[in-house]
N, C-alpha and C positions, 0 to 999 in steps of 0.2 A: 504494500500500500504506500502511496506517495501522498504526502500532505503539503498543502500550500496555504499560507495564511495571507490574506489581503487586508491591510489595515488602512482605514481612511479616517479623515478628521471629522467631517460633518455627516450627520445621518443621511441627509438628502443625496450624498454622493453614492449611496448604495445603488440607486437606480441605474446610473451610468455603468457601474461595475457589473451589475446584473446583466445589462444588455450586452456588454463585452463578453462575458462568460457564455451567455446564450448563443452569441454569434460566432464564437471561437471554438467551443467544445461541443462534443456530443454529451449532453447532460442527461443522466439517467435517473437522478433523484435530487430534489431540493427540499430542505427542511429549514424552517425559520424557528429558531429557539427563542422564546420570549418569556418575559416575566408576567405573571397575572396582572391584568390591568393595562398592559401595553396596547397601543393602537395597532391592530393587525389588519386593518382595511387594505393596505397596499398589498399584503401577501395574499389575502383572500381574493382580491381582484385579479391576481396573476395565477390563481389556483395553486398556490404554494402551501404545502402541508405546514401547519403551525403546531408546535409543541410547547406547552406552557411548562416552564421549569420552576419548581419550588425554590431552587437555590438562587434564582434570579439571573442565571446564566443567559446571555443574549449573544446570538451569532447566527448567521445564515450559512448553512452547509450545502455544498453542491457535490454530488458524486458524478464524476465525468469519466468517460472511457476514451482510450486512444490506443493506437498500435504503433509504438516507436520501433518495434521489431515485428516479427511474425506472431508475437504473443499479445493478447489483450492485457492492457494495464488499466487499473482503476485508480483514480486519484481523488482525494477529497480537497476541495477548496473551501476554506472558512473565511467568511467576510464579516468584519466587525469594525466598529469605531475604535479609535485609540483608547478611549475611556473603557469600552467593553473589554478590550484586550488587557488593560491593567487589572480590572476586576477579575477577569477570567484567570489570570496568572496567580493572583492572590488566593482566589477560591480554590484553584487546583492544588496549590501548595498545602493549604489547610486540610482539604479533603483527603489527600494522599499521605499526610503525615500523622493522621489520627485514625484509629480503628473506628471510633465514633466521635463526631465533633461535639465537644462540650456545649451545652445550651448557651452559655455566655458568648462563646465564639460565634455560634450560629446566629444569635440575635444581632450581634454587632456586624456580622457579615451581611445580613439582610439590610441593616441600616446603611452600611457602606454602599450596598447595591443601589439603594434609593438615591443616595448622594451622587453616585456615578450616573444614574439615569437623569438626574436633574442637571448634572454637568453637561451631558450630551445635549439635552434640550436647550440649555443656556448657550452652548457653543453654536448650535444651529440658529438660535435667535440672533446672536451677535452677527453671524455670517449674513443672515437675511437683512438685518438692519444696515450692515455695511454696504451691501449691494444696493439697497434702496437709497441710502445716503449718497453714494457715488452717482447713481442715476439722476437724483434730484440736483446734485451739484452741477452736473453737466448741463442739465436743462436750465438751471438758473444762470449759468455762464452764457448760454445761448441767448436767453432773454435779455441779460445785461448788455451783451454785445449788440443785439438788435436795437435796444433802447439807445445805446450810445451812438449807433449809426444814425438813428432818427434825430437825435439831438444835434449831431454834427451837420446833418442835412438841413435842419431848421436854422442853425447858426449861419450856414453858408447862404441860405436864402435871405436871411435877415441882413447880412452884409451887402448883398446885391441890391437891396431896396433902399 
């Protein structure tokens, strides 16, 4: 089995990565791992299987097949945000270093998961606001330039009179 991890910054970047995977590989299975309460509409709209994880683990997994030689090879591509990656690594370390996770660790891990989810949402909000701000700034600059051109034109007309 070959494993590939694709890490992106903003949640909305998943769609572009998804399209690239779908157009590049022969995808045999897709699973969206989510936490209870996550918005899963985008996955449902694309007929992607959704699995709710009590641990709070989030990641979209693709099983793809290809033939680099005369033998079939299956690879798993995991796609997640940088925040989900950080949480996943911490969760993985705790789960595999204890036979049973103590309740205090479990509850704090779930709290940490909620903080990570909020950080993901905040990063996406900041990204959206930044894009909108840049678009408005460009539009305002155009308006200011148009107004200045009109003022210059009126001044020129005033001088001629």
